[in-house]
Backbone as CSV, one residue per row, in Angstrom:
resi,resn,N_x,N_y,N_z,CA_x,CA_y,CA_z,C_x,C_y,C_z
1,MET,28.248,-20.322,-34.263,27.837,-20.945,-32.726,26.701,-22.015,-32.824
2,PRO,27.271,-22.665,-31.987,26.317,-23.984,-31.846,24.957,-23.889,-31.741
3,LYS,24.042,-24.615,-32.210,22.317,-24.418,-32.308,22.022,-24.214,-30.744
4,ASN,22.491,-24.986,-29.660,22.133,-25.447,-28.374,22.818,-23.843,-27.887
5,ARG,23.797,-23.578,-27.984,24.132,-22.355,-27.249,23.363,-20.949,-27.832
6,LEU,22.980,-20.934,-28.861,22.191,-19.906,-29.408,20.878,-19.800,-28.881
7,ILE,20.218,-20.887,-28.444,18.943,-21.304,-28.055,18.765,-20.798,-26.612
8,ALA,20.172,-21.406,-26.003,20.355,-20.880,-24.615,20.169,-19.461,-24.378
9,LEU,21.047,-18.633,-25.098,21.351,-17.357,-25.123,19.944,-16.759,-25.352
10,ILE,18.768,-17.276,-25.997,18.022,-16.420,-26.539,17.187,-16.390,-25.520
11,LEU,16.797,-17.722,-24.775,15.750,-18.154,-23.407,16.424,-17.267,-22.570
12,LEU,17.527,-17.180,-22.422,18.146,-16.471,-21.284,17.840,-14.722,-21.545
13,ALA,18.019,-14.173,-22.680,17.724,-12.784,-22.967,15.998,-12.452,-22.671
14,LEU,15.249,-13.602,-23.292,13.839,-13.426,-22.902,13.486,-13.233,-21.200
15,LEU,14.251,-14.367,-20.735,14.157,-14.560,-19.135,14.317,-12.899,-18.430
16,GLY,15.345,-12.419,-19.128,15.993,-11.229,-18.604,14.946,-10.057,-18.984
17,LEU,14.298,-10.251,-19.716,13.595,-9.149,-20.322,12.297,-9.227,-19.499
18,THR,11.914,-10.237,-19.300,10.567,-10.689,-18.402,10.854,-10.069,-16.927
19,ALA,11.855,-10.203,-16.438,12.083,-10.022,-15.054,12.438,-8.513,-14.748
20,CYS,12.662,-7.969,-15.917,12.817,-6.320,-15.719,11.530,-5.532,-15.914
21,GLY,10.483,-6.307,-15.991,9.366,-5.398,-16.016,8.916,-4.669,-14.989
22,GLY,9.355,-4.713,-14.151,9.039,-4.483,-12.641,7.961,-5.458,-11.980
23,TYR,7.054,-4.614,-10.892,6.208,-5.531,-10.225,4.929,-5.060,-10.748
24,ARG,3.896,-6.088,-10.775,2.454,-5.503,-11.455,1.598,-6.788,-10.496
25,LEU,0.300,-6.217,-10.111,-0.697,-7.106,-10.033,-1.524,-7.167,-10.765
26,THR,-1.511,-8.342,-11.663,-2.074,-8.442,-12.690,-3.500,-9.085,-12.535
27,GLY,-4.317,-8.934,-13.262,-5.706,-9.424,-13.026,-6.157,-10.496,-12.129
28,GLY,-5.054,-11.570,-12.666,-5.257,-12.952,-11.931,-4.893,-13.127,-10.763
29,SER,-4.024,-12.040,-10.363,-3.389,-12.203,-9.008,-3.695,-11.739,-7.865
30,LEU,-4.711,-10.771,-8.187,-5.541,-10.048,-6.759,-6.556,-10.927,-6.269
31,ASN,-6.558,-10.735,-5.225,-7.341,-11.661,-4.252,-8.960,-10.997,-4.068
32,LEU,-9.473,-10.779,-5.142,-10.520,-10.027,-5.355,-11.209,-10.418,-6.814
33,ASP,-12.587,-10.967,-6.423,-13.316,-11.499,-7.844,-13.071,-10.437,-8.956
34,GLU,-13.435,-10.699,-10.511,-13.064,-10.054,-11.143,-14.335,-8.815,-11.188
35,LYS,-15.507,-9.188,-10.609,-16.746,-8.360,-10.868,-16.851,-7.371,-9.653
36,PHE,-15.996,-7.531,-8.571,-15.585,-6.439,-7.732,-14.468,-5.274,-7.716
37,ARG,-13.695,-5.483,-8.911,-12.461,-4.651,-9.120,-12.890,-3.076,-9.627
38,GLU,-14.167,-2.541,-9.496,-14.413,-1.295,-9.557,-14.563,-0.724,-8.335
39,LEU,-13.445,0.014,-8.082,-13.482,0.279,-6.582,-13.425,1.824,-6.350
40,ALA,-13.997,2.202,-5.244,-13.938,3.803,-4.567,-13.334,3.229,-3.063
41,VAL,-12.978,4.617,-2.496,-12.382,4.470,-1.328,-13.771,5.120,-0.448
42,ASP,-14.057,4.311,0.374,-15.441,4.805,0.942,-15.198,5.588,2.238
43,GLU,-14.345,5.216,3.212,-14.104,5.526,4.594,-12.813,5.242,4.880
44,VAL,-12.158,6.475,5.800,-11.038,6.484,6.520,-11.073,6.961,7.883
45,ARG,-11.144,5.826,8.810,-11.227,6.232,10.113,-9.710,6.645,10.719
46,ASN,-9.652,7.731,10.942,-8.802,8.288,11.625,-8.864,9.231,13.064
47,PRO,-8.650,8.347,14.148,-8.725,9.069,15.276,-7.574,10.229,15.387
48,SER,-6.387,9.870,14.771,-5.269,11.066,15.356,-5.708,12.511,15.079
49,LEU,-5.135,13.384,15.256,-5.246,14.863,14.933,-4.719,15.153,13.683
50,GLU,-3.810,14.197,13.157,-3.051,14.594,11.662,-3.936,14.386,10.535
51,THR,-4.764,15.713,10.225,-5.943,15.591,9.595,-5.182,15.433,8.108
52,THR,-4.039,15.623,7.808,-3.759,15.176,6.082,-3.628,13.610,6.015
53,LEU,-3.614,13.029,6.740,-3.333,11.383,6.655,-4.655,10.869,5.648
54,GLU,-5.851,11.220,5.956,-6.673,10.643,5.361,-6.623,10.864,3.867
55,PRO,-6.324,12.035,3.189,-6.167,12.335,1.766,-4.956,11.691,1.472
56,ARG,-3.950,11.667,1.959,-2.618,11.135,1.462,-2.897,9.401,1.320
57,LEU,-3.438,9.276,2.288,-3.656,7.530,2.498,-4.499,6.983,1.350
58,ARG,-5.721,7.772,0.878,-6.610,7.281,-0.187,-5.638,7.627,-1.525
59,ALA,-4.634,8.515,-1.503,-3.975,9.105,-2.921,-2.780,8.037,-2.975
60,PHE,-2.317,7.398,-2.189,-1.054,6.720,-2.050,-1.747,5.265,-2.600
61,PHE,-2.593,4.819,-2.021,-3.059,3.345,-2.170,-4.103,3.520,-3.771
62,ARG,-4.679,4.518,-4.074,-5.053,4.660,-5.430,-3.922,4.471,-6.199
63,ASP,-3.069,5.257,-6.230,-1.639,5.469,-7.088,-1.107,3.889,-6.863
64,GLU,-0.898,3.457,-5.905,-0.297,1.922,-5.878,-0.971,0.931,-6.592
65,LEU,-2.314,0.787,-6.391,-3.225,-0.235,-7.261,-3.167,-0.085,-8.669
66,THR,-3.213,1.422,-8.858,-3.210,1.685,-10.128,-2.358,1.246,-10.888
67,ARG,-0.824,1.330,-10.276,0.490,1.134,-10.554,0.467,-0.489,-10.868
68,ARG,-0.307,-1.162,-9.942,0.023,-2.572,-10.129,-0.885,-3.138,-11.181
69,GLY,-2.300,-2.481,-11.473,-2.992,-3.014,-12.382,-4.106,-3.808,-11.738
70,GLY,-5.049,-3.982,-12.618,-6.056,-5.280,-12.338,-7.365,-4.329,-11.622
71,VAL,-7.230,-2.946,-11.296,-8.542,-2.573,-10.515,-8.987,-1.314,-11.428
72,ARG,-10.019,-0.856,-11.059,-10.294,0.439,-11.769,-11.272,1.390,-10.630
73,TRP,-10.716,2.604,-10.430,-11.300,3.848,-9.778,-12.341,3.981,-10.342
74,VAL,-13.541,3.947,-9.650,-14.930,4.926,-10.111,-15.103,5.657,-8.990
75,ASP,-16.204,6.495,-9.257,-17.173,7.135,-8.627,-17.960,6.292,-7.289
76,PRO,-17.731,6.443,-6.186,-18.796,5.548,-5.208,-20.117,5.254,-5.666
77,SER,-20.654,6.014,-6.351,-21.973,5.662,-6.683,-21.904,4.510,-7.838
78,GLN,-20.997,4.263,-8.624,-20.796,3.317,-9.712,-19.812,2.146,-9.261
79,ALA,-19.308,2.414,-7.762,-18.404,1.356,-7.622,-19.065,-0.174,-7.054
80,LYS,-18.408,-0.960,-7.364,-19.087,-2.510,-6.834,-18.244,-3.016,-5.515
81,SER,-17.311,-2.336,-5.160,-17.002,-2.578,-3.753,-16.187,-1.372,-3.403
82,LEU,-16.104,-1.352,-1.967,-15.753,0.005,-1.202,-14.530,-0.284,-0.519
83,VAL,-13.401,0.170,-0.253,-12.480,0.597,0.375,-12.547,1.138,1.684
84,ARG,-12.431,0.509,2.932,-12.539,1.036,4.206,-11.016,0.953,5.289
85,PHE,-10.609,2.354,5.445,-9.488,2.138,6.023,-9.759,2.409,7.438
86,ASN,-8.629,1.822,8.357,-8.747,2.198,9.751,-7.495,2.558,10.358
87,ILE,-7.161,3.629,10.695,-5.951,4.086,11.265,-6.197,3.896,12.724
88,LYS,-5.353,2.856,13.331,-5.560,2.345,14.788,-4.703,3.367,15.405
89,ARG,-3.345,3.702,14.871,-2.631,4.564,15.561,-1.402,5.047,14.984
90,PHE,-1.358,6.474,15.089,-0.317,7.154,14.338,0.505,7.953,15.352
91,LEU,1.662,7.823,15.307,2.547,8.301,16.413,3.853,9.029,16.228
92,LEU,4.245,10.369,16.703,5.682,11.051,16.232,6.189,11.078,17.743
93,THR,7.256,10.296,18.153,7.665,10.348,19.076,9.110,10.893,19.081
94,SER,9.648,11.112,20.097,11.194,11.276,20.227,11.668,9.832,20.546
95,GLN,13.007,9.857,19.967,13.333,8.315,20.378,14.951,8.235,20.972
96,VAL,15.628,9.349,20.498,17.126,9.304,21.286,17.294,10.581,21.602
97,LYS,17.708,10.751,22.847,17.977,12.309,23.430,19.430,12.498,23.591
98,GLY,20.040,13.584,23.563,21.600,13.875,23.583,21.826,14.154,24.863
99,VAL,23.252,14.349,25.191,23.386,14.743,26.516,22.845,16.072,27.184
100,GLN,22.240,16.896,26.418,21.546,18.139,27.014,20.093,17.909,26.908
101,ASP,19.638,16.634,26.929,18.467,16.003,26.954,17.544,17.018,25.621
102,VAL,18.270,16.896,24.429,17.745,17.730,23.241,17.569,16.193,22.462
103,THR,16.103,16.425,21.966,15.836,15.123,20.628,16.667,15.270,19.744
104,LEU,17.233,14.093,19.277,18.177,14.086,18.114,17.970,13.184,16.988
105,LYS,16.667,11.923,17.742,16.199,11.210,16.577,15.030,11.021,17.045
106,TYR,13.725,10.938,16.118,12.498,10.853,16.534,12.166,9.267,15.628
107,LYS,10.899,9.337,16.087,10.189,7.850,15.323,8.998,8.077,15.086
108,ALA,8.714,7.869,13.828,7.066,7.913,13.027,6.682,6.202,13.214
109,GLU,5.353,6.341,13.519,4.797,5.093,13.461,3.263,5.064,13.184
110,ILE,2.746,4.200,12.384,1.392,4.084,12.212,1.005,2.464,12.100
111,GLU,-0.191,2.292,12.714,-0.764,1.015,12.463,-1.937,1.117,11.691
112,LEU,-2.478,0.179,10.999,-3.681,0.498,10.113,-4.121,-0.470,9.471
113,SER,-5.337,-0.762,8.992,-5.673,-2.010,8.612,-6.785,-1.400,7.203
114,ALA,-7.238,-2.268,6.286,-8.055,-2.086,5.307,-8.949,-3.194,5.008
115,ARG,-9.870,-2.566,4.434,-11.005,-3.840,4.078,-11.589,-3.606,2.908
116,ILE,-12.190,-4.423,2.143,-12.717,-3.997,0.905,-14.275,-4.921,1.271
117,VAL,-15.142,-4.220,1.066,-16.769,-4.837,1.049,-17.287,-4.465,-0.012
118,ARG,-18.423,-5.588,-0.301,-19.421,-5.317,-1.384,-20.254,-4.106,-1.158
119,LYS,-20.442,-3.235,-2.168,-21.272,-1.910,-1.803,-22.611,-2.318,-1.947
120,ASP,-23.343,-3.598,-2.220,-24.733,-3.615,-2.238,-25.364,-4.405,-0.829
121,ASP,-24.202,-4.693,-0.020,-24.960,-5.711,1.089,-23.753,-5.100,2.235
122,GLY,-22.705,-4.889,1.908,-21.538,-4.443,3.060,-20.679,-5.443,3.316
123,GLY,-20.988,-6.960,2.623,-20.370,-8.185,3.008,-18.670,-7.854,2.725
124,ASN,-18.109,-8.668,3.510,-16.561,-8.485,3.670,-15.826,-9.244,2.419
125,LEU,-15.200,-8.628,1.511,-14.332,-9.414,0.305,-12.989,-9.527,0.510
126,TRP,-12.311,-8.765,1.575,-10.956,-8.821,1.870,-10.825,-7.975,3.066
127,ASP,-10.111,-8.427,4.019,-9.302,-7.518,5.421,-7.952,-7.915,5.522
128,SER,-7.384,-6.924,5.413,-5.560,-6.963,5.507,-5.389,-7.283,6.836
129,GLY,-6.011,-7.249,7.996,-5.520,-7.386,9.333,-4.535,-6.442,9.680
130,PRO,-3.936,-6.163,10.755,-3.288,-4.948,11.300,-1.731,-4.864,10.220
131,VAL,-1.551,-3.751,9.861,-0.190,-3.525,9.197,0.348,-2.206,9.975
132,THR,1.664,-2.450,10.316,2.149,-1.580,11.303,3.684,-1.192,10.629
133,VAL,3.947,0.120,10.582,5.172,0.461,9.981,5.771,1.448,10.745
134,THR,6.894,1.354,11.100,7.923,2.385,12.170,9.194,2.690,11.119
135,GLU,9.455,4.189,11.212,10.743,4.601,10.760,11.156,5.597,11.656
136,SER,12.412,5.685,11.737,13.249,6.907,12.440,13.729,8.152,11.715
137,TYR,13.757,9.312,11.906,14.011,10.160,11.466,14.965,11.315,12.334
138,TYR,15.420,12.380,11.597,16.424,13.322,12.185,15.244,14.684,12.368
139,SER,15.629,15.312,12.953,14.843,16.610,12.916,14.833,17.444,11.518
140,GLY,13.677,17.864,11.453,13.361,18.466,10.306,12.838,17.552,8.963
141,GLY,12.750,16.100,9.435,12.353,14.925,8.597,10.978,14.548,8.488
142,GLU,9.887,15.172,9.506,8.939,14.827,9.918,7.815,14.668,8.753
143,ASP,7.793,15.341,7.843,7.008,15.355,6.599,7.458,14.253,5.519
144,ALA,8.961,14.291,5.439,9.121,12.650,4.609,8.884,11.498,5.153
145,ALA,9.176,11.466,6.803,9.014,10.243,7.305,7.204,9.885,7.432
146,GLU,6.586,11.034,7.359,4.946,10.594,7.425,4.807,9.994,6.282
147,ASN,5.156,10.662,4.899,5.170,9.958,3.732,5.599,8.749,3.627
148,LEU,6.737,8.316,4.248,7.148,7.322,4.042,6.715,6.039,4.609
149,ILE,6.190,6.454,5.904,5.660,5.121,6.683,4.159,5.202,5.944
150,LEU,3.564,6.218,5.042,2.252,6.049,4.475,2.327,4.871,3.280
151,GLU,3.596,5.397,2.431,3.894,4.554,1.354,4.062,3.207,1.617
152,LEU,5.038,2.784,2.412,5.071,1.595,3.133,4.117,0.762,3.443
153,ALA,3.337,1.161,4.318,2.281,0.963,4.779,1.289,0.372,3.586
154,VAL,1.143,1.315,2.520,0.254,1.111,1.328,0.530,0.041,0.833
155,ARG,2.069,-0.083,0.546,2.583,-1.126,-0.409,2.590,-2.541,0.461
156,ARG,2.571,-2.372,1.762,2.143,-3.740,2.376,0.673,-4.296,2.234
157,LEU,-0.069,-3.226,2.194,-1.342,-3.649,2.126,-1.884,-4.110,0.784
158,ALA,-1.321,-3.324,-0.332,-1.100,-3.934,-1.708,-0.497,-5.338,-1.771
159,ASP,0.624,-5.467,-0.984,1.160,-6.898,-1.274,0.211,-7.869,-0.904
160,LEU,-0.461,-7.608,0.426,-1.293,-8.680,1.042,-2.896,-8.855,0.301
161,LEU,-3.011,-7.962,-0.418,-4.384,-7.861,-1.504,-3.825,-9.062,-2.627
162,GLY,-2.502,-9.073,-2.668,-2.124,-9.581,-3.981,-1.699,-10.888,-3.653
163,GLN,-1.689,-11.103,-2.181,-1.223,-12.583,-1.709,-2.524,-13.381,-1.307
164,GLY,-3.445,-12.475,-0.893,-4.814,-13.210,-0.869,-5.067,-13.382,0.831
165,TYR,-4.304,-12.623,1.719,-4.293,-12.731,3.076,-5.454,-12.012,3.594
């Protein structure tokens, strides 16, 4: 095998291996200074009557940032920065009705935002701006739809944190 061809194959194999590593927010790609990466979720404003949104949002966000790397979750007393969520809207509505006026398809929607602030003075370190996610589902799929819109919203927040918006 010619030398150039062997080198090309090795480079192609290395490129393939690095591309298969999944996604990660490495320490350098977070839009958050290193000294503020010890985080705690401080607050979740939730005006809806859906009381399970708060713990699920906290858990999904922690899991997503942990999976992507670059942060350390600590007790609020030890945190350098605090995450604050504001759920502006959470809706479960009927979307499509059948001939007999029976709901056939539903819609789940969430609009939220997140901020990361310095613990010592409350100064803003990062603000996601509004994030809205909408999904349709059929009768009986309400729990799965709620989890899906929360997961998608959290992924979008994490993407924004990595992009620096």
